[in-house]
LUMRO-426426 format. One record per atom (N, C-alpha, C, O): residue number from 1; residue in one letter; x, y, z. Coordinates in steps of 0.05 Angstrom, whole numbers, plus 5000, padded with zeros to 4 digits. Atoms other than C-alpha are relative to their C-alpha. Layout:
+-----+--------+------+------+------+
! num ! residu !   px !   py !   pz !
+-----+--------+------+------+------+
! NUM !      A !    X !    Y !    Z !
...
+-----+--------+------+------+------+
END
This chain:
+-----+--------+------+------+------+
! num ! residu !   px !   py !   pz !
+-----+--------+------+------+------+
!   1 !      M ! 5005 ! 4996 ! 5029 !
!   1 !      M ! 1327 ! 1477 ! 1037 !
!   1 !      M ! 4981 ! 5024 ! 4997 !
!   1 !      M ! 4960 ! 5025 ! 5010 !
!   2 !      L ! 5017 ! 4977 ! 5004 !
!   2 !      L ! 1298 ! 1542 ! 1012 !
!   2 !      L ! 4974 ! 4993 ! 4987 !
!   2 !      L ! 4972 ! 4972 ! 4973 !
!   3 !      T ! 5026 ! 5006 ! 5010 !
!   3 !      T ! 1225 ! 1545 ! 0993 !
!   3 !      T ! 4999 ! 4996 ! 4970 !
!   3 !      T ! 4988 ! 4976 ! 4961 !
!   4 !      Y ! 5000 ! 5003 ! 5029 !
!   4 !      Y ! 1236 ! 1556 ! 0918 !
!   4 !      Y ! 5015 ! 4975 ! 4992 !
!   4 !      Y ! 5007 ! 4961 ! 4973 !
!   5 !      D ! 4985 ! 5025 ! 5006 !
!   5 !      D ! 1287 ! 1500 ! 0918 !
!   5 !      D ! 4983 ! 4975 ! 5004 !
!   5 !      D ! 4985 ! 4956 ! 4989 !
!   6 !      R ! 5018 ! 5023 ! 4995 !
!   6 !      R ! 1236 ! 1453 ! 0948 !
!   6 !      R ! 4980 ! 4997 ! 4978 !
!   6 !      R ! 4975 ! 4975 ! 4968 !
!   7 !      I ! 5019 ! 5001 ! 5022 !
!   7 !      I ! 1186 ! 1472 ! 0895 !
!   7 !      I ! 5014 ! 4989 ! 4974 !
!   7 !      I ! 5003 ! 4972 ! 4961 !
!   8 !      Y ! 4986 ! 5008 ! 5024 !
!   8 !      Y ! 1237 ! 1463 ! 0839 !
!   8 !      Y ! 5007 ! 4970 ! 5002 !
!   8 !      Y ! 5006 ! 4956 ! 4981 !
!   9 !      A ! 4993 ! 5028 ! 4997 !
!   9 !      A ! 1258 ! 1395 ! 0867 !
!   9 !      A ! 4976 ! 4982 ! 4994 !
!   9 !      A ! 4978 ! 4961 ! 4982 !
!  10 !      I ! 5024 ! 5015 ! 5006 !
!  10 !      I ! 1186 ! 1371 ! 0863 !
!  10 !      I ! 4994 ! 5001 ! 4970 !
!  10 !      I ! 4989 ! 4980 ! 4958 !
!  11 !      V ! 5007 ! 4997 ! 5028 !
!  11 !      V ! 1174 ! 1399 ! 0793 !
!  11 !      V ! 5019 ! 4983 ! 4982 !
!  11 !      V ! 5011 ! 4973 ! 4962 !
!  12 !      R ! 4981 ! 5016 ! 5015 !
!  12 !      R ! 1237 ! 1364 ! 0768 !
!  12 !      R ! 4992 ! 4971 ! 4999 !
!  12 !      R ! 5001 ! 4956 ! 4981 !
!  13 !      Q ! 5008 ! 5029 ! 4999 !
!  13 !      Q ! 1204 ! 1297 ! 0786 !
!  13 !      Q ! 4977 ! 4994 ! 4982 !
!  13 !      Q ! 4971 ! 4971 ! 4976 !
!  14 !      I ! 5024 ! 5005 ! 5017 !
!  14 !      I ! 1143 ! 1307 ! 0741 !
!  14 !      I ! 5009 ! 4988 ! 4973 !
!  14 !      I ! 5025 ! 5001 ! 4959 !
!  15 !      P ! 4991 ! 5013 ! 5025 !
!  15 !      P ! 1153 ! 1258 ! 0683 !
!  15 !      P ! 4989 ! 5013 ! 4975 !
!  15 !      P ! 4969 ! 5026 ! 4974 !
!  16 !      Y ! 5008 ! 4993 ! 5027 !
!  16 !      Y ! 1149 ! 1273 ! 0610 !
!  16 !      Y ! 4971 ! 4990 ! 4994 !
!  16 !      Y ! 4965 ! 4967 ! 5000 !
!  17 !      G ! 5027 ! 5009 ! 5007 !
!  17 !      G ! 1077 ! 1271 ! 0586 !
!  17 !      G ! 4980 ! 5000 ! 5022 !
!  17 !      G ! 4957 ! 4990 ! 5019 !
!  18 !      Q ! 5019 ! 4998 ! 4977 !
!  18 !      Q ! 1046 ! 1284 ! 0654 !
!  18 !      Q ! 5001 ! 5029 ! 5011 !
!  18 !      Q ! 5019 ! 5044 ! 5005 !
!  19 !      I ! 5002 ! 4973 ! 4989 !
!  19 !      I ! 1024 ! 1346 ! 0691 !
!  19 !      I ! 4994 ! 4998 ! 5030 !
!  19 !      I ! 4985 ! 4978 ! 5040 !
!  20 !      A ! 5008 ! 4997 ! 4972 !
!  20 !      A ! 1014 ! 1369 ! 0763 !
!  20 !      A ! 4987 ! 5027 ! 5002 !
!  20 !      A ! 4991 ! 5045 ! 4985 !
!  21 !      T ! 5012 ! 4974 ! 4995 !
!  21 !      T ! 0973 ! 1426 ! 0791 !
!  21 !      T ! 5018 ! 5016 ! 5019 !
!  21 !      T ! 5035 ! 5005 ! 5033 !
!  22 !      Y ! 4985 ! 4983 ! 4981 !
!  22 !      Y ! 1002 ! 1485 ! 0829 !
!  22 !      Y ! 4996 ! 4991 ! 5028 !
!  22 !      Y ! 5014 ! 4989 ! 5044 !
!  23 !      G ! 5006 ! 5009 ! 4973 !
!  23 !      G ! 0966 ! 1461 ! 0891 !
!  23 !      G ! 5013 ! 4974 ! 5007 !
!  23 !      G ! 5022 ! 4969 ! 5029 !
!  24 !      Q ! 4988 ! 5026 ! 4995 !
!  24 !      Q ! 0992 ! 1390 ! 0883 !
!  24 !      Q ! 5030 ! 5004 ! 5006 !
!  24 !      Q ! 5041 ! 4991 ! 5024 !
!  25 !      V ! 4972 ! 4995 ! 4996 !
!  25 !      V ! 1064 ! 1416 ! 0878 !
!  25 !      V ! 5004 ! 5013 ! 5028 !
!  25 !      V ! 5022 ! 5005 ! 5043 !
!  26 !      A ! 4998 ! 4987 ! 4974 !
!  26 !      A ! 1053 ! 1461 ! 0939 !
!  26 !      A ! 4997 ! 4979 ! 5022 !
!  26 !      A ! 5013 ! 4979 ! 5041 !
!  27 !      E ! 5004 ! 5021 ! 4980 !
!  27 !      E ! 1026 ! 1402 ! 0979 !
!  27 !      E ! 5024 ! 4982 ! 5003 !
!  27 !      E ! 5033 ! 4976 ! 5025 !
!  28 !      L ! 4976 ! 5018 ! 4999 !
!  28 !      L ! 1085 ! 1357 ! 0960 !
!  28 !      L ! 5025 ! 5014 ! 5011 !
!  28 !      L ! 5042 ! 5001 ! 5023 !
!  29 !      A ! 4977 ! 4984 ! 4990 !
!  29 !      A ! 1134 ! 1413 ! 0978 !
!  29 !      A ! 4996 ! 5008 ! 5029 !
!  29 !      A ! 5012 ! 5022 ! 5040 !
!  30 !      G ! 5005 ! 4993 ! 4972 !
!  30 !      G ! 1103 ! 1419 ! 1048 !
!  30 !      G ! 4990 ! 5028 ! 5002 !
!  30 !      G ! 4993 ! 5041 ! 5023 !
!  31 !      L ! 5010 ! 4973 ! 5001 !
!  31 !      L ! 1070 ! 1485 ! 1029 !
!  31 !      L ! 4970 ! 5000 ! 4995 !
!  31 !      L ! 4960 ! 5015 ! 4978 !
!  32 !      S ! 5029 ! 5003 ! 5003 !
!  32 !      S ! 0997 ! 1466 ! 1035 !
!  32 !      S ! 4986 ! 5027 ! 4999 !
!  32 !      S ! 4991 ! 5044 ! 5016 !
!  33 !      G ! 5016 ! 4975 ! 5002 !
!  33 !      G ! 0950 ! 1521 ! 1011 !
!  33 !      G ! 5015 ! 5023 ! 4987 !
!  33 !      G ! 5005 ! 5045 ! 4985 !
!  34 !      K ! 4983 ! 4979 ! 5011 !
!  34 !      K ! 1006 ! 1560 ! 0977 !
!  34 !      K ! 5005 ! 4996 ! 4970 !
!  34 !      K ! 5028 ! 4998 ! 4960 !
!  35 !      A ! 4997 ! 5005 ! 5029 !
!  35 !      A ! 0992 ! 1545 ! 0903 !
!  35 !      A ! 5011 ! 5025 ! 4986 !
!  35 !      A ! 5027 ! 5022 ! 4967 !
!  36 !      R ! 4990 ! 4975 ! 5013 !
!  36 !      R ! 1005 ! 1618 ! 0884 !
!  36 !      R ! 5031 ! 5002 ! 5003 !
!  36 !      R ! 5044 ! 5012 ! 4985 !
!  37 !      L ! 4971 ! 4999 ! 4996 !
!  37 !      L ! 1075 ! 1613 ! 0914 !
!  37 !      L ! 5014 ! 4982 ! 4980 !
!  37 !      L ! 5035 ! 4989 ! 4970 !
!  38 !      V ! 4988 ! 5018 ! 5021 !
!  38 !      V ! 1089 ! 1555 ! 0866 !
!  38 !      V ! 5000 ! 5015 ! 4974 !
!  38 !      V ! 5019 ! 5014 ! 4959 !
!  39 !      G ! 5001 ! 4984 ! 5025 !
!  39 !      G ! 1066 ! 1600 ! 0809 !
!  39 !      G ! 5022 ! 5021 ! 5000 !
!  39 !      G ! 5035 ! 5025 ! 4979 !
!  40 !      Y ! 4979 ! 4979 ! 4999 !
!  40 !      Y ! 1113 ! 1656 ! 0832 !
!  40 !      Y ! 5027 ! 4987 ! 4996 !
!  40 !      Y ! 5044 ! 4998 ! 4982 !
!  41 !      A ! 4974 ! 5013 ! 5003 !
!  41 !      A ! 1171 ! 1607 ! 0837 !
!  41 !      A ! 5005 ! 4992 ! 4971 !
!  41 !      A ! 5027 ! 4995 ! 4961 !
!  42 !      L ! 4996 ! 5010 ! 5027 !
!  42 !      L ! 1159 ! 1578 ! 0768 !
!  42 !      L ! 5002 ! 5024 ! 4981 !
!  42 !      L ! 5015 ! 5021 ! 4960 !
!  43 !      Y ! 4997 ! 4977 ! 5017 !
!  43 !      Y ! 1152 ! 1648 ! 0738 !
!  43 !      Y ! 5030 ! 5009 ! 4999 !
!  43 !      Y ! 5038 ! 5021 ! 4979 !
!  44 !      R ! 4972 ! 4992 ! 4998 !
!  44 !      R ! 1225 ! 1660 ! 0760 !
!  44 !      R ! 5019 ! 4981 ! 4986 !
!  44 !      R ! 5043 ! 4987 ! 4984 !
!  45 !      V ! 4983 ! 5020 ! 5014 !
!  45 !      V ! 1251 ! 1599 ! 0722 !
!  45 !      V ! 5010 ! 5012 ! 4974 !
!  45 !      V ! 4995 ! 5023 ! 4959 !
!  46 !      D ! 4988 ! 4992 ! 5026 !
!  46 !      D ! 1299 ! 1615 ! 0665 !
!  46 !      D ! 4993 ! 4978 ! 4980 !
!  46 !      D ! 5006 ! 4957 ! 4981 !
!  47 !      M ! 5009 ! 5021 ! 5019 !
!  47 !      M ! 1264 ! 1578 ! 0609 !
!  47 !      M ! 5021 ! 4990 ! 4981 !
!  47 !      M ! 5019 ! 4967 ! 4971 !
!  48 !      K ! 4979 ! 5009 ! 5020 !
!  48 !      K ! 1326 ! 1575 ! 0565 !
!  48 !      K ! 5022 ! 4984 ! 5013 !
!  48 !      K ! 5035 ! 4968 ! 4999 !
!  49 !      H ! 4976 ! 5012 ! 4988 !
!  49 !      H ! 1377 ! 1552 ! 0615 !
!  49 !      H ! 4995 ! 4981 ! 5024 !
!  49 !      H ! 5014 ! 4969 ! 5035 !
!  50 !      D ! 5006 ! 5016 ! 4977 !
!  50 !      D ! 1341 ! 1515 ! 0670 !
!  50 !      D ! 4990 ! 4972 ! 4993 !
!  50 !      D ! 4979 ! 4968 ! 4971 !
!  51 !      D ! 5009 ! 5028 ! 5004 !
!  51 !      D ! 1326 ! 1440 ! 0676 !
!  51 !      D ! 4973 ! 4995 ! 5014 !
!  51 !      D ! 4965 ! 4972 ! 5017 !
!  52 !      I ! 5026 ! 5003 ! 4985 !
!  52 !      I ! 1260 ! 1453 ! 0712 !
!  52 !      I ! 4977 ! 5000 ! 4979 !
!  52 !      I ! 4973 ! 5020 ! 4965 !
!  53 !      P ! 5021 ! 5001 ! 5020 !
!  53 !      P ! 1201 ! 1430 ! 0670 !
!  53 !      P ! 4975 ! 5015 ! 5009 !
!  53 !      P ! 4954 ! 5003 ! 5014 !
!  54 !      W ! 5021 ! 4982 ! 4990 !
!  54 !      W ! 1158 ! 1489 ! 0692 !
!  54 !      W ! 4974 ! 4997 ! 4985 !
!  54 !      W ! 4952 ! 5001 ! 4996 !
!  55 !      H ! 5024 ! 5002 ! 5017 !
!  55 !      H ! 1110 ! 1477 ! 0634 !
!  55 !      H ! 4981 ! 4978 ! 5008 !
!  55 !      H ! 4958 ! 4977 ! 4999 !
!  56 !      R ! 5017 ! 5023 ! 4992 !
!  56 !      R ! 1083 ! 1413 ! 0667 !
!  56 !      R ! 4983 ! 5006 ! 5024 !
!  56 !      R ! 4969 ! 4988 ! 5034 !
!  57 !      V ! 5016 ! 4992 ! 4978 !
!  57 !      V ! 1049 ! 1452 ! 0722 !
!  57 !      V ! 4978 ! 5019 ! 4990 !
!  57 !      V ! 4983 ! 5039 ! 4977 !
!  58 !      I ! 5024 ! 4986 ! 5010 !
!  58 !      I ! 0978 ! 1477 ! 0708 !
!  58 !      I ! 4981 ! 5006 ! 5024 !
!  58 !      I ! 4987 ! 4997 ! 5046 !
!  59 !      N ! 5019 ! 4994 ! 4978 !
!  59 !      N ! 0919 ! 1503 ! 0748 !
!  59 !      N ! 4981 ! 4977 ! 5006 !
!  59 !      N ! 4980 ! 4958 ! 4991 !
!  60 !      A ! 5018 ! 5021 ! 4990 !
!  60 !      A ! 0868 ! 1462 ! 0786 !
!  60 !      A ! 4977 ! 4994 ! 4981 !
!  60 !      A ! 4964 ! 4974 ! 4983 !
!  61 !      K ! 5021 ! 5004 ! 5020 !
!  61 !      K ! 0818 ! 1471 ! 0729 !
!  61 !      K ! 5009 ! 4983 ! 4977 !
!  61 !      K ! 4993 ! 4976 ! 4959 !
!  62 !      G ! 4989 ! 5015 ! 5023 !
!  62 !      G ! 0864 ! 1433 ! 0682 !
!  62 !      G ! 5007 ! 5018 ! 4977 !
!  62 !      G ! 5007 ! 5009 ! 4954 !
!  63 !      E ! 4994 ! 4980 ! 5021 !
!  63 !      E ! 0884 ! 1495 ! 0644 !
!  63 !      E ! 5027 ! 5013 ! 5005 !
!  63 !      E ! 5037 ! 5014 ! 5027 !
!  64 !      V ! 4976 ! 4982 ! 4998 !
!  64 !      V ! 0946 ! 1536 ! 0629 !
!  64 !      V ! 4989 ! 5026 ! 5012 !
!  64 !      V ! 4968 ! 5036 ! 5003 !
!  65 !      S ! 5008 ! 4975 ! 4988 !
!  65 !      S ! 0941 ! 1598 ! 0672 !
!  65 !      S ! 5011 ! 5023 ! 4983 !
!  65 !      S ! 5035 ! 5028 ! 4983 !
!  66 !      Y ! 4992 ! 4978 ! 5018 !
!  66 !      Y ! 0943 ! 1656 ! 0622 !
!  66 !      Y ! 5004 ! 5025 ! 5016 !
!  66 !      Y ! 4988 ! 5032 ! 5033 !
!  67 !      S ! 4994 ! 4975 ! 4986 !
!  67 !      S ! 0974 ! 1721 ! 0644 !
!  67 !      S ! 5016 ! 5018 ! 4981 !
!  67 !      S ! 5033 ! 5009 ! 4966 !
!  68 !      T ! 4986 ! 4981 ! 5017 !
!  68 !      T ! 0998 ! 1784 ! 0608 !
!  68 !      T ! 5029 ! 5003 ! 5008 !
!  68 !      T ! 5046 ! 5010 ! 4991 !
!  69 !      V ! 4972 ! 4996 ! 4991 !
!  69 !      V ! 1062 ! 1786 ! 0650 !
!  69 !      V ! 5018 ! 4977 ! 4990 !
!  69 !      V ! 5042 ! 4980 ! 4992 !
!  70 !      R ! 4984 ! 5023 ! 5009 !
!  70 !      R ! 1085 ! 1719 ! 0621 !
!  70 !      R ! 5011 ! 5004 ! 4972 !
!  70 !      R ! 5027 ! 4987 ! 4963 !
!  71 !      Q ! 4989 ! 4992 ! 5026 !
!  71 !      Q ! 1100 ! 1752 ! 0554 !
!  71 !      Q ! 5001 ! 4977 ! 4980 !
!  71 !      Q ! 5022 ! 4971 ! 4968 !
!  72 !      G ! 5002 ! 5022 ! 5019 !
!  72 !      G ! 1076 ! 1694 ! 0511 !
!  72 !      G ! 5007 ! 4973 ! 5010 !
!  72 !      G ! 5004 ! 4953 ! 4995 !
!  73 !      A ! 4992 ! 5026 ! 4989 !
!  73 !      A ! 1101 ! 1638 ! 0556 !
!  73 !      A ! 4976 ! 4982 ! 5003 !
!  73 !      A ! 4979 ! 4957 ! 5003 !
!  74 !      D ! 5024 ! 5017 ! 4998 !
!  74 !      D ! 1029 ! 1614 ! 0563 !
!  74 !      D ! 4997 ! 4983 ! 4974 !
!  74 !      D ! 4991 ! 4959 ! 4976 !
!  75 !      H ! 5003 ! 5015 ! 5026 !
!  75 !      H ! 1027 ! 1595 ! 0489 !
!  75 !      H ! 5023 ! 4980 ! 4997 !
!  75 !      H ! 5019 ! 4959 ! 4986 !
!  76 !      L ! 4977 ! 5019 ! 5000 !
!  76 !      L ! 1096 ! 1564 ! 0495 !
!  76 !      L ! 4994 ! 4977 ! 5018 !
!  76 !      L ! 5000 ! 4954 ! 5010 !
!  77 !      Q ! 5006 ! 5021 ! 4982 !
!  77 !      Q ! 1072 ! 1524 ! 0554 !
!  77 !      Q ! 4981 ! 4980 ! 4987 !
!  77 !      Q ! 4985 ! 4956 ! 4988 !
!  78 !      R ! 5019 ! 5018 ! 5014 !
!  78 !      R ! 1013 ! 1496 ! 0514 !
!  78 !      R ! 5015 ! 4984 ! 4978 !
!  78 !      R ! 5010 ! 4960 ! 4976 !
!  79 !      A ! 4985 ! 5013 ! 5022 !
!  79 !      A ! 1059 ! 1480 ! 0455 !
!  79 !      A ! 5018 ! 4978 ! 5011 !
!  79 !      A ! 5020 ! 4956 ! 4999 !
!  80 !      L ! 4982 ! 5020 ! 4988 !
!  80 !      L ! 1109 ! 1444 ! 0500 !
!  80 !      L ! 4984 ! 4976 ! 5010 !
!  80 !      L ! 4993 ! 4953 ! 5006 !
!  81 !      L ! 5016 ! 5022 ! 4990 !
!  81 !      L ! 1054 ! 1403 ! 0532 !
!  81 !      L ! 4989 ! 4983 ! 4977 !
!  81 !      L ! 4989 ! 4958 ! 4978 !
!  82 !      E ! 5009 ! 5014 ! 5024 !
!  82 !      E ! 1025 ! 1385 ! 0464 !
!  82 !      E ! 5022 ! 4983 ! 4987 !
!  82 !      E ! 5017 ! 4961 ! 4978 !
!  83 !      D ! 4976 ! 5015 ! 5011 !
!  83 !      D ! 1095 ! 1364 ! 0441 !
!  83 !      D ! 5004 ! 4974 ! 5016 !
!  83 !      D ! 5015 ! 4955 ! 5006 !
!  84 !      E ! 4997 ! 5023 ! 4983 !
!  84 !      E ! 1094 ! 1315 ! 0500 !
!  84 !      E ! 4976 ! 4981 ! 4997 !
!  84 !      E ! 4975 ! 4961 ! 5012 !
!  85 !      G ! 5023 ! 5018 ! 5005 !
!  85 !      G ! 1029 ! 1284 ! 0475 !
!  85 !      G ! 4976 ! 5006 ! 5017 !
!  85 !      G ! 4957 ! 4991 ! 5017 !
!  86 !      I ! 5023 ! 4993 ! 4983 !
!  86 !      I ! 0983 ! 1319 ! 0524 !
!  86 !      I ! 4979 ! 5014 ! 4982 !
!  86 !      I ! 4985 ! 5033 ! 4968 !
!  87 !      E ! 5022 ! 4990 ! 5016 !
!  87 !      E ! 0916 ! 1334 ! 0492 !
!  87 !      E ! 4983 ! 5021 ! 5015 !
!  87 !      E ! 4978 ! 5017 ! 5039 !
!  88 !      F ! 5018 ! 4979 ! 4989 !
!  88 !      F ! 0874 ! 1396 ! 0504 !
!  88 !      F ! 4972 ! 4997 ! 4988 !
!  88 !      F ! 4970 ! 4990 ! 4964 !
!  89 !      S ! 5027 ! 5001 ! 5010 !
!  89 !      S ! 0799 ! 1397 ! 0497 !
!  89 !      S ! 4996 ! 5025 ! 4982 !
!  89 !      S ! 5013 ! 5043 ! 4983 !
!  90 !      P ! 5005 ! 4976 ! 5016 !
!  90 !      P ! 0768 ! 1448 ! 0448 !
!  90 !      P ! 4999 ! 5026 ! 5016 !
!  90 !      P ! 5004 ! 5047 ! 5005 !
!  91 !      V ! 5001 ! 4976 ! 4983 !
!  91 !      V ! 0760 ! 1496 ! 0507 !
!  91 !      V ! 5026 ! 5004 ! 5015 !
!  91 !      V ! 5027 ! 5021 ! 5033 !
!  92 !      G ! 4974 ! 4996 ! 4988 !
!  92 !      G ! 0833 ! 1489 ! 0528 !
!  92 !      G ! 5006 ! 4986 ! 5026 !
!  92 !      G ! 5024 ! 4994 ! 5041 !
!  93 !      K ! 4996 ! 5014 ! 4975 !
!  93 !      K ! 0828 ! 1440 ! 0585 !
!  93 !      K ! 5014 ! 4973 ! 4995 !
!  93 !      K ! 5012 ! 4961 ! 4974 !
!  94 !      I ! 4987 ! 5026 ! 5000 !
!  94 !      I ! 0871 ! 1380 ! 0601 !
!  94 !      I ! 4985 ! 4982 ! 5019 !
!  94 !      I ! 4977 ! 4990 ! 5040 !
!  95 !      K ! 5014 ! 5019 ! 4983 !
!  95 !      K ! 0838 ! 1318 ! 0629 !
!  95 !      K ! 5018 ! 4991 ! 5022 !
!  95 !      K ! 5036 ! 4975 ! 5018 !
!  96 !      L ! 4983 ! 5006 ! 4977 !
!  96 !      L ! 0869 ! 1314 ! 0698 !
!  96 !      L ! 5000 ! 4970 ! 5007 !
!  96 !      L ! 5020 ! 4959 ! 5014 !
!  97 !      S ! 5002 ! 5028 ! 4993 !
!  97 !      S ! 0844 ! 1243 ! 0708 !
!  97 !      S ! 5019 ! 4983 ! 4982 !
!  97 !      S ! 5026 ! 4961 ! 4989 !
!  98 !      Q ! 4983 ! 5015 ! 5019 !
!  98 !      Q ! 0886 ! 1222 ! 0648 !
!  98 !      Q ! 5030 ! 5007 ! 5003 !
!  98 !      Q ! 5047 ! 4990 ! 5001 !
!  99 !      Y ! 4973 ! 4991 ! 5002 !
!  99 !      Y ! 0949 ! 1264 ! 0653 !
!  99 !      Y ! 5013 ! 5008 ! 5027 !
!  99 !      Y ! 5037 ! 5013 ! 5028 !
! 100 !      R ! 4988 ! 4991 ! 4974 !
! 100 !      R ! 0958 ! 1281 ! 0727 !
! 100 !      R ! 5021 ! 4980 ! 5010 !
! 100 !      R ! 5017 ! 4956 ! 5010 !
! 101 !      W ! 4978 ! 5016 ! 4989 !
! 101 !      W ! 1023 ! 1257 ! 0757 !
! 101 !      W ! 4992 ! 4989 ! 5027 !
! 101 !      W ! 4981 ! 5003 ! 5044 !
! 102 !      R ! 5004 ! 5013 ! 4974 !
! 102 !      R ! 1016 ! 1207 ! 0813 !
! 102 !      R ! 5027 ! 4990 ! 5010 !
! 102 !      R ! 5036 ! 4969 ! 5001 !
! 103 !      P ! 4973 ! 5008 ! 4991 !
! 103 !      P ! 1082 ! 1204 ! 0849 !
! 103 !      P ! 5000 ! 4973 ! 5014 !
! 103 !      P ! 4981 ! 4966 ! 5028 !
! 104 !      P ! 4999 ! 5026 ! 4987 !
! 104 !      P ! 1104 ! 1135 ! 0870 !
! 104 !      P ! 5004 ! 5003 ! 5031 !
! 104 !      P ! 5015 ! 5023 ! 5040 !
! 105 !      I ! 4999 ! 4999 ! 4970 !
! 105 !      I ! 1099 ! 1120 ! 0945 !
! 105 !      I ! 5028 ! 5004 ! 5010 !
! 105 !      I ! 5032 ! 5017 ! 5030 !
! 106 !      E ! 4972 ! 4997 ! 4991 !
! 106 !      E ! 1175 ! 1115 ! 0950 !
! 106 !      E ! 5008 ! 5029 ! 5000 !
! 106 !      E ! 5022 ! 5038 ! 5018 !
! 107 !      L ! 4993 ! 4971 ! 5003 !
! 107 !      L ! 1182 ! 1187 ! 0926 !
! 107 !      L ! 4986 ! 5015 ! 5023 !
! 107 !      L ! 4998 ! 5033 ! 5035 !
! 108 !      L ! 5014 ! 4986 ! 4979 !
! 108 !      L ! 1129 ! 1210 ! 0975 !
! 108 !      L ! 5013 ! 4996 ! 5027 !
! 108 !      L ! 5014 ! 5015 ! 5043 !
! 109 !      E ! 4986 ! 5005 ! 4974 !
! 109 !      E ! 1166 ! 1177 ! 1033 !
! 109 !      E ! 5026 ! 5016 ! 5001 !
! 109 !      E ! 5033 ! 5026 ! 5023 !
! 110 !      I ! 4975 ! 4984 ! 5001 !
! 110 !      I ! 1232 ! 1210 ! 1012 !
! 110 !      I ! 4994 ! 5029 ! 5005 !
! 110 !      I ! 5007 ! 5042 ! 5021 !
! 111 !      L ! 5007 ! 4972 ! 4997 !
! 111 !      L ! 1198 ! 1278 ! 1006 !
! 111 !      L ! 4992 ! 5006 ! 5029 !
! 111 !      L ! 5000 ! 5026 ! 5040 !
! 112 !      S ! 5008 ! 4996 ! 4973 !
! 112 !      S ! 1167 ! 1270 ! 1074 !
! 112 !      S ! 5024 ! 5001 ! 5019 !
! 112 !      S ! 5025 ! 5019 ! 5037 !
! 113 !      T ! 4976 ! 5000 ! 4983 !
! 113 !      T ! 1234 ! 1254 ! 1106 !
! 113 !      T ! 5017 ! 5025 ! 4996 !
! 113 !      T ! 5026 ! 5037 ! 5015 !
! 114 !      V ! 4984 ! 4976 ! 5006 !
! 114 !      V ! 1270 ! 1311 ! 1071 !
! 114 !      V ! 4986 ! 5024 ! 5012 !
! 114 !      V ! 5000 ! 5041 ! 5024 !
! 115 !      L ! 5014 ! 4977 ! 4989 !
! 115 !      L ! 1216 ! 1360 ! 1091 !
! 115 !      L ! 5001 ! 5001 ! 5031 !
! 115 !      L ! 5005 ! 5022 ! 5043 !
! 116 !      E ! 4998 ! 5001 ! 4970 !
! 116 !      E ! 1217 ! 1337 ! 1164 !
! 116 !      E ! 5028 ! 5009 ! 5009 !
! 116 !      E ! 5030 ! 5024 ! 5028 !
! 117 !      N ! 4972 ! 4992 ! 4992 !
! 117 !      N ! 1293 ! 1345 ! 1166 !
! 117 !      N ! 5005 ! 5029 ! 4994 !
! 117 !      N ! 5020 ! 5042 ! 5009 !
! 118 !      S ! 4994 ! 4972 ! 5007 !
! 118 !      S ! 1292 ! 1413 ! 1133 !
! 118 !      S ! 4985 ! 5020 ! 5017 !
! 118 !      S ! 4993 ! 5043 ! 5020 !
! 119 !      T ! 5015 ! 4982 ! 4982 !
! 119 !      T ! 1240 ! 1442 ! 1180 !
! 119 !      T ! 5005 ! 4995 ! 5029 !
! 119 !      T ! 4995 ! 5010 ! 5046 !
! 120 !      G ! 4993 ! 5006 ! 4972 !
! 120 !      G ! 1267 ! 1411 ! 1243 !
! 120 !      G ! 4979 ! 4984 ! 5015 !
! 120 !      G ! 4982 ! 4979 ! 5039 !
! 121 !      H ! 5021 ! 5017 ! 4987 !
! 121 !      H ! 1204 ! 1369 ! 1257 !
! 121 !      H ! 5008 ! 4971 ! 4997 !
! 121 !      H ! 5015 ! 4962 ! 4975 !
! 122 !      H ! 4993 ! 5028 ! 5001 !
! 122 !      H ! 1219 ! 1297 ! 1275 !
! 122 !      H ! 4977 ! 4983 ! 5011 !
! 122 !      H ! 4979 ! 4959 ! 5012 !
+-----+--------+------+------+------+
END
């Protein structure tokens, strides 16, 4: 399974009304320490035609990562999260303790097996 595909498979699991951090997605995809790679992968998502809920991934500070290259997608990301009931503090932070996705143990076991099989480690 290609690296971006692994990232997208994880992000598709994040439920409505919950968020994950770039680092959390990287860890779950077997890419520990590669949070930026998750950001690059999500930047490539076609927001109009893809089923990947890219907007549910935020930075470790609990914030939308603002960037001039995203051409307004930062503001769209915040609006989409607010539409899902996620609240932002007055300074633009999301309470990770309240909204962070905690994958069920069954999903973690499946991911572990898939990653072991895709990398050849048994």
